[in-house]
N, C-alpha and C positions, 0 to 999 in steps of 0.2 A: 241335434244342433243347438247351439246357444243362441236363443232369440231374445234375451233380456234387453230391454230398451237401453240404448247407449252402450251396449257391450261392444268391445273392440274386436272380439274374436268369435268364431263359430267353428264347430266341427264340420268337416266335409266327408263325403263318402262317394267319391267319383272316380271313374276310370277315365284317364286322359291319354289319348294317342297324339303324339307330336310328330310331324313330318315336315317335308319341304313345302314351301308356299305353293298353293294351288293344287294340293293333293287330297283335299278333304273327301271328295267323292270316291276316289280310288281307295283310300284307307278304309272308308266305310264299306265299300263293296267287298274288299278282301276279307274284312272281319266277318261280314255276314256269311260269306261263302264258307269260311272255316268253322264258324259256330254251327251252321246247318249240318255240317258233316260230323263234327265232334260231339255236339250236344243236341240231340234230336228233340228234346223237350223244352228248348229255350228259344224264344223269339225276341230278337233284339229290338228295343225301341229305337225311334229315330234319334240320332245323336244331336247334341247341341254343338253348333259351330263356334269355336273360340278363336276367330281369326282365320286366315287362309290356309293355315297348316296345323290345325289342332281340332280334335273332336272330343267331346265329353259325353260319357254315358253314365247312368246310375251304376254304382259299383256292384258287381255280382262276381263272387270269387271264381266260379268256373269259367266265366267269360274272360276275366282278367288273366286267368291261367292260360287259356288258349291263346290270347293275344301275346303274352310274354314268351310262349313256347314256339309259336308258329307264324306270327305276323311278320311280313317282310317289307311292306311299303312304308312303315313308320320308322322313326329314328329313336323314339323313346316311348315306353309304356309306363305310365305313372299312376299311382294311387294317391289322389289328393285327400289329405286327412285333416289339415288345419289351415285356416286362413285368418289373418289378423290385419287390422288397420293401425297397428302400432307404428309410431313415427320415430321412436328412439329405442335404444338397446334395452333399457330397463323394462319398459312395458312389453317389448318383444319377448324377453326372457319370461316375464310373468305369464303372458298369454300362452306361450307354447308349453310351459311347464304345467299350467292348470289344465289346458285342453288335452294334452297328451296323457295326463294321469287318468283320464276317463276312457281312453281307447288303446293305450299302449299294449295291452295284452294281446291285441289282434296281430301285431307285427313284431313285437320284441319278446324275448324270453331270457331267462336267467343265464348269464354267461355270454350273451350275444356280443359280437364285435360290430361297431357301427362306424360309418363315415358320413360326412356331410359335405356337399358342394353347393355353390351358389351360382345362379345364372341371371343376368339382367338386373342386378340390384344396385346399379350405379346411382340411381336417384334416391336411394335410401340415405338417411342422415349420417350413416357410418360406412366405413369401408367394407369390402367384401369379406376380408379375413375376420373382422369383428362380428359381422353378421353370422358367418359360419360358426365361430366360436360360441356365440350367444345361443344359437339354436342347438348346437351340440350339448352344451352344458344344461340347457333346459330339458332336453330329452333324457339325459342321464339322470337328472333330478327326478323327473316324472317316473322313470323306471324304478328308482329307489323308493319312491312313495308306494309303489305297488309290490315291493319286496323283491325286486330284481336288480342284480348287479350287472351292469353292462359297461363296456369300455370302448374307448376310441381306438380304431385300427385302420388308418387310411390305406395301408398297403394290402390288406386282405380282409375286408369287411364281410360280415354275414348279411348286412343290410345297409343300403345306401339311401340317404335322404337328399332331396334337392330342395333348395329354397329359391323361389322366384318372386320377382316383384312385377305386379301387373296393375297399372292404373290406380296406385295408392293402396293396393292390397299385397301383403306378403303371404305367399302360399307355401306351405310345407307339404311335400309329397314323398312317397316311397317310390324309388326307382325300381320297378319290379324285375327288370332284367339285370340291373347293376352295372350296365354299360350301354353305350349306343348300340341299337339293334343292328346297325350296318356292319358292326365288327363281328362278322360271322365266325371267323376262325379258320376258313379254308384257304385264304389267300396269303401265302408266305412272301411272294414277290409281286411287284406291280409293274405295269407298263409305264411309259413316261408320263402319260396323261390319263390316269385311271378314272373310270366312272364309278361313283359311289354305288354300293350294292343296293341301297334302298331306291335310288333313282332308276337302276336297271329294272327292278321289280315294278316300279311305277310305269315305266315304258311298256312293259309286257301287259300290264292291266289295261292301259290306254289303247294298246294295239289289239285287244280282245284275243290274246293268245289262248288257244284251246288245244291242248296236247292230244285230245281224242281225234282231232281232225286236221291239225296243222303240222307239216314239216316246218321246223324252225332253222333258219340259216342266218348266222352273223358272218358276213364276208370280210369284215375288218375287225376281227374279234379282240385284238390286243391281248390282254391277259385273260380273256374269256369270261368276264363278269356277267354279261348279258346271257350268254349261253348257259352258264352254270346256274344262274338264277332261274332261267326258264325251266331247266330240268328239276330244280328243287321245288319250284312252285307247282309244276305239273303233278308231282307226287305229294305235295304239301309236307316236305321234310321238315324236321325241327330246324328252327332258324339258326341255332348255334351248333357248330360241329364239336363233338366230344373232344377233349374233356370239358369244354366250356358248358356251363349250365346257368340258367337264370337264377338269381338269388332268391326269388320268391319261393322256391321249392322248400326252403328251410323255415318259412314263416308260419306261425300257428294258423292263420286264416286259410292256408292252402294245403295243409297236410292231408294226404289221402284222397285228394280230388282227382277225377279223370280230366283229360287224358294224361298219360304218364310222361309224354315228351320224348320218349325213346323211339317211337315208331312213326312212319308217315301216315297221314290221314287218308291219302289216296294211293295206297300201296299197290293197287292193281293197275294203275296208269303206267303206260310204257311210252315215255316221250321219245321223239325222234329229233335230235338236236345236232346241228353241225356248226362248228366254229372253224374259221379259216383266217389266216393273217399272212401277209407277205414276209414278215420277219420270222425267221426260223426260231429265234429265241423265245418267241411268244408261244410256240407249240409246247415247249418243255414246261413253261410256267403254267399254261392252261391245263395240261395233263396232270401236273402235280396237284393243282387246286382241285381238279375233278376227282382225283384219287382221294384227297383228304375229305371231300364232300361225299364220298361213297357213290360216285356217279359214273364209274368206269363203263357200265353197260348201257348208259343213257346218252353218252356224248361222244361224237367223233370229231377229231381235231386234225387239221391239215395245214400245210404251208403252201399257200397259193395266192397269186395275184387275183383279186376278185374278177378282173376282166376275163380270166380264163375259166371261170366256173360257168357251167351250162345247166339248164334245167334237166337235161337228160342225165347228166352225171349225178345230180342231187337226187333225182327220183330213183335212179339205179341204186345208189347207196342206201336210200330209204327202204327199198324193196329187200335189199340184202339184210337189213335190220328187222324185216318182218312187217314193215309199215305198208299198208295198201293204198293210202291216200296219195294224191299227186299234186296237191296245192298246199299252200302254207303261208308263212310269214318270213319275209326278209326284214331283219331289224338290226340296227347298228348305231354306233356313236362315231360318225366319221370325223376326220380332221377338220378343225376350224381355222387353222392358221394362227392360233394364239400361242399354244405351247409346243406345237409340232410344226416343223418346217415342211411345207408342201408347196412345190412350185406350181403356179398357175392353178389356183383352186377352182376357178370357173370351169376350166377344161376338165379337171378332176371330177367335179360334180356332174358335168355333162356325160362323162364316161360312166358315172354311177347310174344316171338315168337310162342310158342305153343298155347297161347290164340288167337293170330291173325290168325293162320292157320285154326282155326275153321270157320272163316268168309270168306268162299270161295266167290269170286266175289267182295269182298270189296277192298278198298285201305287202306293202313296204312301209316301214316306220323308222324314223330317224330323230335323234336329238342333236340339234346343231346350234352353235352360237356364232353364226356368221350371217350378216345381213344380206349377203349376195346369194345365199344358198337357194332360196325359193326361185329366183329368176334364173339362176344358172342351171338348176335341176330341170326346170321347164315344164313340170306337170302341175296340175291343180290339186292341192291336197284336199282330202275328205275332212280331215281334222287338222287345225293349226292351233296349238295351245301354248301359252307361255309356260316355261318350265326351266328355271335357272339351274345351271350346273355349277354348284359352288358359287363363286363370286361372279361367274359369267352369265349374263342374261341370255337365255336360249329359248328355242321353240321346239316343241314336239310336233312332228309332221306324220300324218298317216295318209297313204295313197292306196287306191284300189287299182291294180294293174290289169 
């Protein structure tokens, strides 16, 4: 790091996980689980919290690789490399160029194509496009100082940089996946009000889903996001469906490191997952997504009103799949009355309670953005946690049945 007195910039070497607000513990728990499985000689230190939806770890290439290949509850996996307190474009260019020249060989190579995007830089003295152009030109100059010719390619970059402003500091990071982590690649079509993939994964972590002991049922599955994420997490499948691959695989700092990102970390786990929705069109969408995610043998899909599902039917289906356990997790993102028309939501939530009460010994988990849900559902939650669904303030509820 540059520690010279009065210096505007310093080198960073941090792994940063960014997710939805209130997900720090969940993101840390998932990364710990993945690293224990993939890297038996690594013990993660306690991360530094950087707000309600960001964690910072000391950068370790093998851990960063595991995160970019397998982590599902975060939205971005970033490698922080430079930060500067420059307040204008000219010193920003000088700082990034000088700093990057001393570390650029770790992430750039001769002939690499790069792109830069900015987030939250509105308070900087220049516009977003000017900030992006300045950082891009500084990185290209730094590479040239090290004998590398790199070029800008926003459409098909080999490496993606992100520039963020945070309380007077401009931070330059490498986006190790090259895209939001929730863009898995298995969902071609969506329901009318889809749940983001990372939030589905967060719900499953909060509900303590354990595929070794739980039948999992989403009785209002929509396009199947929760059910698909459950099966993927149970086996620790790579986050991105081929041909999508994280960009870090081409960077010098990560070449030849395990794991390979082609195989599941828990290949021997056989999840028992059921998705049902009243809309027949959702069955086709879910089955297509499950096929793209290579989950045909892990997921059963039906077209049924949840009120018609019984514990006996679910247990019977589980036994037909070879599962011996008879309890599990009901988990869903039910209608809120915001984007979906549902007549008399209070009655609907009451029906949902009566449905859940049939499943003695199960747990039930819901993400709901409706202030009347808790009273209308009528049971006392074991956990009630704020967890926004996009722009909608919502709560995650967990019940013991």
